[in-house]
N, C-alpha and C positions, 0 to 999 in steps of 0.2 A: 173129516174127508167127505167128498161129495161126488156126484154123479151129473154129469150133463146130460144124459140119455133122455130127459124130458124136454129139452129144448128143440124147437123146431127151426133150424136155420133155414133162411130163405133159399139159398143156394146149395145144392148137392155138390160138395166140393169133389168128390171123385168124379162124378159127371162132368163137372167143370174141366177137371183136368184130364179126363180120359181122352186121347187122342183121336178115338173113333166117334164117340158120341159128342163131344166138344160142346157141351151143353153152354147156354148163356149164363150169366148171374142174374141177379134181381133187376138189373137196369139193362138188361139186353146185350151184354157184352161178352163175348166169348175171350178165352185166353189169347187165342192167336191174335184177336184185334186190339187187345190191350198191349201185348208185346209189340205190335207194330207202331205204336203211337210214337210220336218224336219227344225229344227231350222236355220240350215245353209243357206238352200234355201231361207228361209224367210228373212234372214239377207242380202244376197248378191244379191238377185233379187230386181230391184228398179222400176218395172212397173206393178206390181199387185196390189199394195196398192191403186192406183187411180181407180181400178176397184172393189175391194171388199169394200172399203170405199169411194164411189164416193161424190162428192160435186156439188153444183150449179155453182161453178166458174171453168172456164176451167184451166186445168193444165199447169204449166209453163214448165213441165219437160216431158210431154208426149202429143203430139198433137193428140194421138189416143184414149186418156182417154175419157170415156163417161162422160156426165155431167147430174146432175139432173135437169130434167124440171118438169113442173107442173103435168103432167100426172104420172110420176115416185114417186113424192111426194105424190100424192094422193093415188096411188097404195099401197106404203109402208105403209101409215098410215091407210089404210082400210083392209088390207089382213094379218091375223095373220100368214099365212104360210111364207110370205115374212120376217115379223119380226122374226119369229123363225129361218129361214137362218141367218139373220142378227145377231141374238143373238148368233148362232154357230160359225159364223165367229169371233164375239167379243170373245168368250170363247177361240178360238184357238190363236188369236193374244195376248190376255191376258197371256196365258200360254207362249207365246214366251218372254213376258216381266217379266214373274216370278211373275205372279198374278193368281187368280183363282175367278171365278163369281159363286156366290151362291145366290138362293132365300131365303129370311127371310120373317117373318110376316111383317116386316115394308118395304119391296121392295128388289130389288136386292142390293148385297153387294159385293165390290171387296176386297179381302183380299189377303196378300202375300200367294204365293204357297210353295210348298217343294223346288222348285228350284230357288227361288228368289235370293240366294247368288250368283249363277252361271249366271243367265239370267240377272240379272241387271247390269252385267258389260258391255253389250252392250250400254246401255243408261243412267246410272248415271254418267254423265259426264257434263261438262261445257255446250256442245252443240254438236249436231251430227245430222244425217239424221233421227234418230229415234225421235228426238224431233219434227221435222216436221211431221213426221207420226202420232206421239200422237195428235198433234193439229188438224190433218185432221181426225183421227178416232173419237175424240170427237164431232167436228162439224158434220160430217158425220151421227153419231148416232142420234143427236138431229134433224137434218134435215128430217131424215128418220123415226122419231117417237119413238126412244129409249132413251127419255130424261131422264128417271130414271137411266138408264145403264150408260149414259155418265155422269151423276152427280156422281154415285157411282165409276166410274173410276176417276173422277177428285179428289174426296176424298181420294182416295187410293194414288194418285200422290202427293197431298198436305202433307200426312202423310210422303211419302219418301223425298220430298223436304226438309221438315223442320228437317228430321233427316240427311241429306246429308252433313250438315257443309259446305255448300257453293260449293259443287261438281256439284249441278245442277246450270245453270246460271239463274239469275233473269229474263232475258229477256224470257227464254222459259217458265218459270213460268207465265209470263204476257200473252203470248199468249195461253197457256192453260186456264187461267182464261178468256180471252176474247172468247174463243171458247165455254166455259161453260155457261158464263153470258149474253152475248150479244144477242139482238133480232136476229132472223135468217138472216134477210135481211143484216145485217152488218157483214161481213167477219172479222176474226180476224186480217188480215193484213191491214184493212182500218183504216186510222187515224181518220176518221169522216164520217157521214153519208152525202155523196154528191149527193145522189140521184140516184147513179147507181146500187142500190139493185135490185133485181128482183121483179116484180110485184106481182107475187104469193105469195112471201115471206112477202111483205108489206102486201098483203091482210090477209094473215094467222095472223099477228101479230096484225092487227087492229081488227080482229074478236075476238082474244083472250082478248084484251082489253076490248072490248064491253061486252063479256061474264063475265069477271071478276068484271066489273062495275055493273052487274046486279046479281051478286052472283051466276052465273051459271057455271063460269069457272074455280072454285079452284080445283087445282090439277089436272087439265086436261092433263098435261104433265107428271104427274105422279113424279114429280121429288122433290116435296115439296118446290120448289122455283119458283121465276118468272124470265123467261127468256125475257120477253116482256118489253115494256117501255110504261109508261102511257101516254106519250105525241107522241105516233106514229101517230095517226091521224093529229095533229098539224103540226108534222114535216114533214109529207108527204105532206101537203097542201102547204108548203112554198117551196118545190122543185118540184113540177108538172109543 
């Protein structure tokens, strides 16, 4: 197990997402300005996705990309204003991919938008950088508290995958599934739990398992599914 508290992210994610502070990232861009970009810019620029959809793991592509630490994790999960901003970011990137997000009585739902035929040409392929982005987006949403939205996005991706007649590679779907289903301490690219996950993510999953065991945690992530693992406490003890 590890802690990322010693890292010094170049951008304060909470300040970047705070609708009042609206801080700029390391390149002087605000969330509002990025979400106003056209689709060509969203496709051609490769260093915004790490800021808009951050992860607990350091980026292999951008050394200045911020990392989700415990304080950021807790802030997003306790502040509706940050979640609303994240939801707005999701809506914009979904439109870029040809989807739309809407609220229903059953929770959030992601469906094909009117631009799906043209927008999907960027990512309905065997593999590409947008597949890596999608994996990041799903994991980021879950880490920052939008579990239901992450699962809705994944359900839409599954439908496209099944209808793609092999145009989307199986490996990409595997990573999207891992990003959706795994406990948060286990990144999609990890082959097994080797104890290198972050302490606060182990703690979160352990707490969730305990709540589910007492009947107090049902649906706490809003996704209708279980992203945790009932053996989390035992697995953690073995690698401590």
